[in-house]
Structure formats: structure tokens, C-alpha cells
C-alpha positions, 0 to 999 in steps of 0.5 A, spaced: 313 756 254 309 763 254 311 768 258 306 774 260 307 780 265 301 781 270 300 788 272 297 789 279 297 796 280 302 801 284 303 803 291 308 808 294 314 807 298 319 812 301 324 814 295 330 814 300 329 807 302 328 805 295 335 808 293 339 807 299 345 811 299 344 815 292 342 822 294 335 825 292 338 830 288 340 824 283 334 819 284 329 824 284 330 825 277 329 818 276 322 817 280 320 824 282 317 823 289 311 827 292 310 832 297 311 826 302 317 823 299 314 817 296 315 814 289 310 810 285 312 803 284 309 797 280 307 791 283 309 787 276 307 779 277 309 774 271 304 768 268 308 762 265 304 757 261 308 751 260 307 744 260 300 744 262 301 748 268 299 755 269 304 758 274 303 765 277 310 768 280 308 773 285 301 776 287 302 783 289 299 786 295 292 784 295 286 787 297 285 785 304 289 789 308 285 795 312 285 802 311 291 804 316 295 799 312 293 802 305 294 809 308 301 808 309 302 805 302 297 808 298 295 802 293 292 805 286 291 804 279 286 801 275 289 794 274 288 788 279 291 781 279 285 778 278 282 783 272 289 782 269 289 775 269 282 775 266 284 779 261 289 773 259 283 769 259 284 765 266 280 765 272 283 763 279 281 756 279 286 755 272 292 757 276 296 750 278 302 753 281 303 760 285 311 761 286 313 766 291 320 769 290 319 771 298 314 773 303 314 781 303 307 783 303 308 787 296 310 780 293 305 775 296 299 779 299 295 777 293 296 769 295 291 769 300 284 772 300 278 773 305 272 769 303 265 771 304 265 768 312 271 773 313 276 767 313 283 767 310 284 762 305 288 761 299 286 766 293 287 760 288 284 754 290 287 749 286 294 751 286 300 749 289 304 754 293 311 754 293 317 757 297 323 755 301 323 752 308 329 757 310 326 763 308 319 761 311 323 760 317 326 767 317 319 770 315 316 767 321 321 770 326 323 776 323 328 781 324 327 788 327 328 791 320 323 786 316 318 785 321 313 790 318 314 787 311 312 780 313 305 779 315 303 772 317 296 773 314 299 773 307 302 766 308 301 762 314 294 761 311 297 757 306 301 752 310 294 751 314 291 749 308 296 744 306 297 748 300 304 750 301 310 746 298 318 748 300 323 748 294 330 745 297 335 751 297 341 750 293 348 754 293 348 753 285 342 755 280 338 749 280 332 746 275 325 747 278 321 745 272 323 744 265 325 751 262 325 754 269 331 754 273 332 758 280 337 762 283 337 763 291 340 770 293 341 773 300 342 780 300 335 783 300 332 777 305 334 770 306 334 765 301 329 769 296 328 765 289 329 768 282 326 764 277 330 764 270 326 762 264 328 760 258 324 759 252 326 757 245 329 764 243 331 767 250 333 767 257 329 771 262 330 773 269 325 775 274 329 780 278 324 781 284 328 785 289 335 784 287 334 789 281 327 792 283 327 797 277 331 799 271 333 805 275 337 800 280 342 797 275 347 802 277 351 799 282 350 804 288 343 803 287 341 798 293 335 799 297 336 801 304 331 795 306 336 790 304 339 786 310 346 785 307 347 790 302 354 788 300 352 782 298 346 785 294 352 788 290 355 782 289 349 778 286 347 784 282 354 784 279 353 777 277 346 778 274 348 784 270 355 781 267 351 775 265 345 779 262 350 783 258 354 777 256 349 773 254 343 777 252 339 775 258 332 779 258 331 782 265 324 783 268 323 788 273 318 787 278 317 794 281 319 799 275 313 804 274 314 804 266 319 799 264 317 791 265 323 788 261 329 790 258 336 788 256 342 791 258 349 793 255 356 795 256 357 803 254 364 803 252 363 811 253 362 810 260 368 805 260 364 799 259 359 800 265 353 796 264 347 800 263 339 799 260 339 797 253 332 796 249 325 795 253 322 789 251 314 788 251 312 781 254 
């Protein structure tokens, strides 16, 4: 199994929304905001080469949205999804599977593109796309908190094209493919899927929006976007305990600087779990 991070650029989100109840006097030192209180965040996807399959995990924001949308979120940076894939030696036609942790626009926007006729089509023409039925139903009838995050043009065309498949939801971690297990979590949104990847040496957890950045390792650091923040606390505590106990490597989808790291218990802080060593993958 070969695991690589895929950079798709950056965007901006309100710092207060990203850090929840943590005061700006604290989080502002971690990710300084601009004059509109917006912080810069990465959209870091994952490429997994295993058993003859080329799997893309999440797709970033894409490039089909209009100027009004882009004004709100200010996507920027030199990297793009397709350019980053090309640098790894892959074209869109090479991707066999696109795994979507959840259907918020910054995670699945690149799954669909606009073709030369102005039609919305799958961006990876030979790929099977993966979600789960419970989350898809949630996205199709969004609550008021998440309505702006679920843009149907990012996922309905996949269903219409017949390329979307649903993974059965499980109450326990379940193997999806050899070396890839899934954990279903419910704090951030309904039935978000976290891939756990094990190669011959290490286990990696792609944290998606449970722990979006290394700044969110501290327990109070829970996004205001989460629909069940107390459940996020429980899910995050389990992830961090397992990572500290077993040396799991955490991949941060939104951290603007650190893509992957271990965590450790700091005895000087009474065993509190903190960021360990950054890792390049």
C-alpha cells in the first residue's frame, strides 16, 4: 500500500466557527485571522495505491462554483486536485475509486466537474464513488445548520450517472478493503466515514472533520459547525487515546502546515495528549 497526501489548495473560514468555544485570544495565536476574522485552511486529500486500485479520498472544493461562492470562501494557492494528481503520475482516468468521507462542499466539490457542454458530470470518469445511504439521505434533506454546506450539484450528478455506491453503516469499525477499515462517526455530521489505513508498518487515520487540524487536538477545540459537539468530544477522545497508545498516525485534512503527525502524552501536563512528531507522507 502506498499512501500520499494530495494538496488541492487553501480556502478561508471564520475562525470563531472553526474553533468553537475557544476564545480568539487563544486560537488567534494558532492560526492568525485576517481583517475579516477568516483563517486559512488546507483541503488535503489522500491517494491510496493498493491491490491494483487507485483510491482518492475526498476531492477538495473543486473549481465549478461561481464568483459569489468563491468570494465567501476565497479558495487560493498554487495547488489543485488535478495538478497534484498529475505530479504523482496519475490522470483522472486512472482513479478507480473516489471515497467521500462526507458530502460537505469542501470535501466533495471536486467529485463533479462541468464539461464542455455545461453539464455536470463525474470528474473521474472510470471511478466508482463511495458514500453511505444514511449520510446521503441526510445531505438530501439538510438541517438549517448544514444547508449551506450540502450543495447538491456536488453529489446528485454522481447518483444520476449511476457511479455512486453505498457502504453499509456499521456500529463498529468495519473492513472495507484489505488494509482499509472504516469508522462511522456522528458528531460533525450524520455517519461521516473515517478511513483507517494499515500498511506493513503503521496505521494512519484520516481524521476528516473530527480533528480537522493539529490545532484541534485539545479537547475543547470543537468546531461550531458540528451538529453534535458533545459526541465529537467522545469520538475525538477515543481517536486520541488509540493514537497515543498504539502510535497511530493522524492525517489532518485542513491543517495549513502539518499534514500528518503522531500524538503523545505529556507528563508535564498530567498526561494530556498533545501533538508529537510531524510526518511527511
